[in-house]
N, C-alpha and C positions, 0 to 999 in steps of 0.2 A: 505542086503535087501533095506535099506533106500537109498543107493546110486543108486541101480537099478531103484527104483521108481523115483528118481530125473532125472535119464537118460531117463526113458520112458516118463515123463512129458515133457522133453526138446524136444524129437523127436516129441511128439504130438503137441506141440506148434509151432515147426517149419513147420509141415505140414499144420496146420490151417493158418499160414501166407502165405504159398506158394499157398494154395487154394484160400484165399481171394485175393491175388494179381492177380491170373489168372482170377478170377471172375471180378475184376475191370477192367482188361485189355480187357476182352471180352465185358464188357459193353461199354467201350470206343470205341471199334471197331464198336459195333452195332449202337452207336450214330452217327458215321461218323464224318467227319471234317466239320468245320464252312466254309461256302462258301466264296471264295475269290471275292471281288467286280469286279475283272478284268474278272471273269468267268461268270458274268451275262450278258447273250447275248440273244436276240431274233431274229427271222426271221419274216419279214413281206412280204407276197407274194401275189400279185394280182392274182386273179382267171383267168383262161385261158379264160373263156367265158363271164366275166363281169369285166370291168375295175374298178368298184367301189366296188367289193367284195374282201375283203382281209382276208388271212389266217394267223393267229398269232401263233407262236410256240416258246416256251422256249427251248433254246439250252444248258442250264446248266445241266449237268448230275446228275441223282438221286435228282432232286429237283422239287418243284412247285413254283408257283409265284402268286402274286396279280398284276394285270395289271390295270392301272388307266390312263385315259385320259378324262377329263371333256369335252373338246372341241369336241371329237368325241363320246361322251356318252358311253365311256367304263369303266366298273368296273367289271372285270371278275377275276376268281381264277382258277388255275389248270395248265396244262402244254400247253394248247393251245385252240383256239376258232376262230370263223369266224365271221366278222363283215362287214356289208354294210356301206360305208362312202360315202355320197352323193356329197360332195363339194370338188372341187379342192383347195388344201392348204397344208401347212406343219404343222404337228401335233407333239407335244411332248407327250411321254407316259412314265410313271414312272412304274418301275419293282421292287417290293419287293420280293426277292427270299427267300425260306426257305426250310430246311430239318430237320432231327431229332436233329440236333446239334444246330439249332437256325435259325435266319434269318438275312439277311443283305439288306440294301438298305433304301430308294429307289434309284435305279440307273435310270437316265434319258437318253433316247434316242429319236430320231425323225425319222419320215418317211413322205414321200410325196405322196399325191394323185394327179395324174396328170390331171385328168378331172372331170367335174361336170357332175353327172347323167342327161342325157337330159330329163328324165321323172320328174324331181323335180317340175318344173313349171306347169306341167299337172296333178300332183296328186291332186285329189279332196279333200282328207282329210287334206293335207297340206294346201290347199287354204282355207278350212273352219276354220281350227284351228288358222292359222297365218295371214290370209289376202293375202297369196301368195307372189310370187316374186315381184309384183308390190307394196307391202306394207312393206318396209324394217324396219319400226319401230315396226312392229308386230301388233298382235291383243290381246285386254285385255278382259279377262273373269272375272266376279265378281260372288260370290255366290249369288243366286237370292233370296234376303230376301223378295221378294214381293210375293212369293208363299209358301204354306204350305209344309213342308217336304223337304226343299231345302238341308238339312243335316239330315241324320238319318240312322237307321239300320233295317235290316230284316233278315230273314232266308236266307240260302245259295241259294235257288232256287227262291228267290223273285226278282222282277224288281223294287220294291219300298220299303218304310220304313214301313213294316207291324208289327214292334216291338215298335220302338220309333223314333221321330224326334225332332229337335230343334226348338221350337216355338219362339214367339216374346220376351219370358222371357230370351232368350239367345243371346242378341245383339252381344256380342263379338265373337260368333261363325261365323258371317257373315262378319267380318272385314278382308277379304282376296280377293285380286285380283291377278290374274296370267296373265302375258303378254307372249305370245309365239311368237318367232322370228324365221323366216326361213332364215338361213345363215349357214356358215360353223361350227358355235359353236352351232347351234340348241339350243339356250338358251331359259330358261324360267325365268322371273324376278317376284319374290314374293313381294307383298306390305308389308307383314309381316317381311321379311328378305331381304331387298333390296341390301345388300352387299354380299349376298351369291351367289355363282356361282353354277347354277343348269342347268341341260340338260334335253332333252325330245326326245322321238322317238316313233315311231310306231312299233308294233310287231304283226305278224299274227301267231297264233299257228296251229298245224297240223289239227285242226278241222275247220279251216278257220276263227276263231274268232279273231277280232282285239282288241289289248291292247294298251293303252297309258302307255309308260315307262317314269317314272320321276326319276331323278339322284339326290340324297341327298336332297329330297324335299318331304313334304306331303301337300296335298291341303287343309289343315285346321283341323277343330275340330276333336278331338279324334284320330283314326287311331294309334293303339299300343301306346297310351299315348303320341303321337307326337314324338316318338324317331325313326324317319325314317332316316336311312343312307343307302347308296348304292343305288341299282337299285330296284325300286318298281313298280309293274304292276297294272294297273287299267283297268278293262274291259270297252270298249267303247260301252255303251249301245245306245247312240244317239249323232249325231254330225250334226247340221244344221248351218245356218248362225247366229242364235241367241240362239241355245240351245246346251249345252255341259253336258251330263250325263254320269258320270264315276263311277265305283264301285270297292272298294277294299275288298278282302276276307281275313279275319283273319283266323288263324290257327284253331280256334275253331269253324269255320263255319259261323260266323257272317259276313253278307254282309253290308258294309258301302256305302251308296249312296250319291253322290254330284251332285247337279244340278246348273250349272252355266248359266249366260246369258252374251251376248256380248252388250246388251243394256245398255247405260249410265243411272245413277241414275237421 
């Protein structure tokens, strides 16, 4: 009887080992294989009806990717996207591909935009924000510390700071200038972070609302505790020769308003 029990235990142990091995093999198959860097490829195709509209697509099977090109204001994730690029130039784009087994990269490749969009110098928002094509050094905006409520917050439906604003007792809140430049880099230079490479663009949503997009930059005080990376959108409330009013909406419904002026101190 004792030998039979030992025999049965041995068979049971063997079955457990076999089942465990099969489970591990299945888990390995489910995870897939780590991506080979040589397999990380994308296609960049100009639109048939617009020479400055480009369609980006990841060609690596069963993978997704992070696409990054600060010069073209690109910071997207997924398997593809469409982007309008206004200026003729050669652009480098970094692709970090990933699947269930992990990620690889970044792998860098380049693409060329053959023509500058002829509407660039005619765009009124571009001209007001940057000074236009005739002002290559760009246009500088500073937080307007000469008015009450230049920075503050309100409820989601407000167009001003009906909850709180930074008054004269918060002088450090106003120590920020942003210079917007209209060229192939669409660069914005921050007084607070002069060595940081940041970009900007305009975006119009399906409701016809215009937003100012900033790449790896926040415009000053607060805004998610100043931990802004990637692409962030600010509603464009007002843009004139001397006034820039933008608003950032937090996930909790708080609206942060920023009032800039182009007038020098």
